[in-house]
N, CA, C and O of each residue as an XYZ file, in Angstrom:
304
protein
N       0.809     -1.202      0.000
C       0.000      0.000      0.000
C       0.856      1.271      0.000
O       0.389      2.344     -0.385
N       2.087      1.140      0.428
C       2.966      2.307      0.452
C       3.161      2.864     -0.957
O       3.260      4.077     -1.143
N       3.217      1.972     -1.947
C       3.365      2.396     -3.338
C       2.194      3.276     -3.765
O       2.396      4.317     -4.391
N       0.992      2.870     -3.436
C      -0.200      3.643     -3.808
C      -0.216      4.973     -3.066
O      -0.593      5.998     -3.633
N       0.193      4.960     -1.797
C       0.229      6.206     -1.026
C       1.200      7.216     -1.623
O       0.985      8.422     -1.504
N       2.263      6.740     -2.262
C       3.269      7.636     -2.832
C       2.870      8.194     -4.201
O       3.439      9.192     -4.644
N       1.906      7.569     -4.873
C       1.472      8.051     -6.184
C       0.652      9.329     -6.035
O      -0.258      9.381     -5.207
N       0.957     10.355     -6.817
C       0.152     11.578     -6.761
C      -1.266     11.323     -7.281
O      -1.461     10.603     -8.261
N      -2.224     11.909     -6.625
C      -3.621     11.734     -7.007
C      -3.870     12.236     -8.432
O      -4.637     11.624     -9.175
N      -3.238     13.327     -8.812
C      -3.439     13.872    -10.157
C      -2.968     12.910    -11.239
O      -3.575     12.824    -12.307
N      -1.883     12.186    -10.962
C      -1.375     11.204    -11.927
C      -2.372     10.063    -12.090
O      -2.643      9.630    -13.210
N      -2.917      9.574    -10.982
C      -3.902      8.490    -11.063
C      -5.162      8.932    -11.797
O      -5.732      8.162    -12.571
N      -5.593     10.149    -11.562
C      -6.774     10.663    -12.268
C      -6.497     10.751    -13.764
O      -7.332     10.352    -14.576
N      -5.327     11.272    -14.131
C      -4.968     11.389    -15.549
C      -4.898     10.023    -16.222
O      -5.380      9.858    -17.342
N      -4.303      9.047    -15.549
C      -4.198      7.703    -16.121
C      -5.578      7.072    -16.269
O      -5.869      6.440    -17.285
N      -6.427      7.241    -15.259
C      -7.773      6.667    -15.321
C      -8.579      7.284    -16.462
O      -9.325      6.582    -17.144
N      -8.436      8.580    -16.670
C      -9.210      9.243    -17.731
C      -8.673      8.959    -19.125
O      -9.427      9.024    -20.096
N      -7.392      8.645    -19.245
C      -6.836      8.363    -20.572
C      -6.851      6.868    -20.867
O      -7.620      6.411    -21.713
N      -6.018      6.109    -20.184
C      -5.956      4.667    -20.430
C      -7.245      3.980    -19.997
O      -7.702      3.048    -20.658
N      -7.826      4.427    -18.907
C      -9.046      3.797    -18.397
C     -10.247      3.958    -19.306
O     -11.145      3.115    -19.300
N     -10.279      5.020    -20.084
C     -11.421      5.257    -20.980
C     -11.113      5.024    -22.454
O     -12.026      5.045    -23.280
N      -9.853      4.803    -22.799
C      -9.476      4.643    -24.211
C     -10.055      3.359    -24.787
O     -10.230      2.411    -24.022
N     -10.355      3.258    -26.027
C     -10.607      4.348    -26.967
C     -11.934      5.018    -26.628
O     -12.843      4.376    -26.102
N     -12.040      6.279    -26.923
C     -13.192      7.064    -26.496
C     -14.426      6.852    -27.362
O     -15.548      7.062    -26.902
N     -14.231      6.441    -28.604
C     -15.383      6.224    -29.488
C     -15.334      4.813    -30.041
O     -14.219      4.324    -30.226
N     -16.369      4.133    -30.314
C     -17.757      4.541    -30.110
C     -18.168      4.521    -28.647
O     -19.062      5.273    -28.258
N     -17.543      3.681    -27.818
C     -17.727      3.743    -26.369
C     -16.446      3.248    -25.712
O     -15.716      2.447    -26.297
N     -16.171      3.716    -24.507
C     -14.934      3.282    -23.837
C     -14.907      1.763    -23.636
O     -15.939      1.144    -23.376
N     -13.716      1.176    -23.760
C     -13.566     -0.268    -23.597
C     -14.041     -0.736    -22.230
O     -14.632     -1.810    -22.114
N     -13.790      0.056    -21.199
C     -14.176     -0.374    -19.854
C     -15.689     -0.525    -19.756
O     -16.179     -1.442    -19.098
N     -16.426      0.361    -20.400
C     -17.899      0.265    -20.399
C     -18.338     -0.975    -21.166
O     -19.214     -1.716    -20.720
N     -17.723     -1.192    -22.318
C     -18.054     -2.359    -23.138
C     -17.733     -3.656    -22.399
O     -18.551     -4.576    -22.382
N     -16.552     -3.735    -21.789
C     -16.126     -4.967    -21.121
C     -16.932     -5.226    -19.851
O     -17.231     -6.378    -19.537
N     -17.288     -4.174    -19.119
C     -18.140     -4.372    -17.944
C     -19.527     -4.855    -18.349
O     -20.121     -5.691    -17.669
N     -20.039     -4.327    -19.456
C     -21.315     -4.813    -19.976
C     -21.244     -6.283    -20.347
O     -22.168     -7.049    -20.072
N     -20.142     -6.670    -20.973
C     -19.946     -8.080    -21.330
C     -19.829     -8.941    -20.068
O     -20.357    -10.052    -20.024
N     -19.141     -8.431    -19.050
C     -18.974     -9.173    -17.802
C     -20.326     -9.417    -17.132
O     -20.614    -10.531    -16.696
N     -21.150     -8.375    -17.053
C     -22.447     -8.505    -16.389
C     -23.443     -9.322    -17.202
O     -24.364     -9.913    -16.638
N     -23.265     -9.361    -18.528
C     -24.166    -10.170    -19.353
C     -23.696    -11.620    -19.453
O     -24.430    -12.486    -19.929
N     -22.473    -11.877    -19.004
C     -21.950    -13.236    -19.035
C     -21.262    -13.616    -20.331
O     -20.970    -14.792    -20.548
N     -20.997    -12.651    -21.199
C     -20.374    -12.963    -22.482
C     -18.877    -12.666    -22.516
O     -18.256    -12.758    -23.575
N     -18.295    -12.315    -21.388
C     -16.859    -12.049    -21.317
C     -16.143    -13.381    -21.100
O     -16.048    -13.867    -19.973
N     -15.638    -13.969    -22.197
C     -15.062    -15.307    -22.065
C     -13.698    -15.455    -22.735
O     -12.882    -16.267    -22.298
N     -13.446    -14.691    -23.777
C     -12.164    -14.823    -24.474
C     -11.046    -14.212    -23.628
O     -11.232    -13.157    -23.022
N      -9.885    -14.873    -23.585
C      -8.767    -14.358    -22.769
C      -8.361    -12.930    -23.125
O      -8.015    -12.158    -22.231
N      -8.394    -12.564    -24.385
C      -8.001    -11.209    -24.780
C      -8.986    -10.184    -24.223
O      -8.586     -9.072    -23.880
N     -10.253    -10.540    -24.130
C     -11.257     -9.634    -23.574
C     -11.071     -9.472    -22.069
O     -11.247     -8.379    -21.530
N     -10.714    -10.563    -21.394
C     -10.455    -10.504    -19.957
C      -9.221     -9.645    -19.688
O      -9.212     -8.832    -18.764
N      -8.175     -9.832    -20.504
C      -6.977     -9.004    -20.389
C      -7.316     -7.537    -20.620
O      -6.818     -6.662    -19.912
N      -8.158     -7.268    -21.604
C      -8.566     -5.902    -21.923
C      -9.310     -5.273    -20.741
O      -9.100     -4.102    -20.424
N     -10.173     -6.047    -20.097
C     -10.886     -5.549    -18.916
C      -9.888     -5.204    -17.804
O     -10.007     -4.160    -17.163
N      -8.912     -6.078    -17.580
C      -7.903     -5.811    -16.558
C      -7.058     -4.592    -16.912
O      -6.746     -3.780    -16.041
N      -6.685     -4.460    -18.178
C      -5.867     -3.341    -18.620
C      -6.580     -2.005    -18.409
O      -5.992     -1.056    -17.890
N      -7.842     -1.938    -18.812
C      -8.580     -0.678    -18.712
C      -9.194     -0.472    -17.328
O      -9.555      0.651    -16.977
N      -9.316     -1.531    -16.545
C      -9.892     -1.418    -15.212
C      -8.889     -1.122    -14.117
O      -9.253     -0.573    -13.077
N      -7.633     -1.476    -14.331
C      -6.609     -1.262    -13.314
C      -6.450      0.199    -12.902
O      -6.351      0.468    -11.705
N      -6.419      1.157    -13.832
C      -6.299      2.559    -13.392
C      -7.462      2.992    -12.496
O      -7.266      3.743    -11.541
N      -8.663      2.521    -12.803
C      -9.824      2.871    -11.982
C      -9.737      2.231    -10.611
O     -10.101      2.852     -9.612
N      -9.257      0.992    -10.551
C      -9.110      0.303     -9.271
C      -8.050      1.002     -8.400
O      -8.251      1.190     -7.200
N      -6.937      1.378     -9.011
C      -5.892      2.085     -8.263
C      -6.393      3.435     -7.752
O      -6.093      3.826     -6.623
N      -7.149      4.138     -8.578
C      -7.711      5.428     -8.167
C      -8.685      5.239     -7.005
O      -8.677      6.022     -6.055
N      -9.515      4.217     -7.075
C     -10.463      3.947     -5.989
C      -9.724      3.618     -4.692
O     -10.092      4.113     -3.627
N      -8.691      2.793     -4.776
C      -7.908      2.440     -3.591
C      -7.257      3.683     -2.994
O      -7.253      3.867     -1.777
N      -6.708      4.534     -3.856
C      -6.056      5.764     -3.395
C      -7.063      6.666     -2.678
O      -6.770      7.196     -1.606
N      -8.250      6.839     -3.268
C      -9.264      7.702     -2.659
C      -9.751      7.127     -1.330
O      -9.973      7.873     -0.375
N      -9.917      5.823     -1.265
C     -10.326      5.187     -0.012
C      -9.248      5.374      1.049
O      -9.547      5.702      2.197
N      -7.991      5.163      0.658
C      -6.892      5.325      1.618
C      -6.771      6.772      2.078
O      -6.481      7.022      3.247
N      -6.989      7.727      1.181
C      -6.948      9.135      1.591
C      -8.057      9.433      2.591
O      -7.850     10.161      3.562
N      -9.221      8.873      2.351
C     -10.330      9.063      3.287
C     -10.059      8.432      4.628
O     -10.381      9.020      5.660
N      -9.477      7.254      4.642
C      -9.150      6.565      5.891
C      -8.069      7.312      6.644
O      -8.148      7.460      7.863
N      -7.063      7.783      5.928
C      -5.973      8.519      6.570
C      -6.506      9.810      7.177
O      -6.111     10.173      8.285
N      -7.390     10.507      6.480
C      -7.937     11.746      7.000
C      -8.822     11.498      8.217
O      -8.847     12.316      9.136
N      -9.552     10.376      8.235
C     -10.380     10.053      9.393
C      -9.518      9.723     10.602
O      -9.882     10.040     11.735
N      -8.367      9.083     10.363
C      -7.478      8.741     11.472
C      -6.800      9.966     12.060
O      -6.445      9.969     13.239
N      -6.615     11.010     11.255
C      -5.953     12.229     11.741
C      -6.846     13.046     12.649
O      -6.349     13.862     13.425
N      -8.141     12.849     12.575
C      -9.065     13.654     13.391
C      -9.185     13.152     14.790
O      -9.923     13.726     15.590
């Protein structure tokens, strides 16, 4: 977790908005892959890899925001 704590929040936001949403048209891959996951049609290994590739920046950003919230609550 120390690695995530050292990453600047602005960098994680930038990565999530670029790599996490790429390609932007016709719809972001993360939206497409999550739709496939929830419909049960996400089965090919390349599609699973694609979900992990585009989902990782969002997961890291969520972890960072949660840790910032926890750290701020502990300081009070």
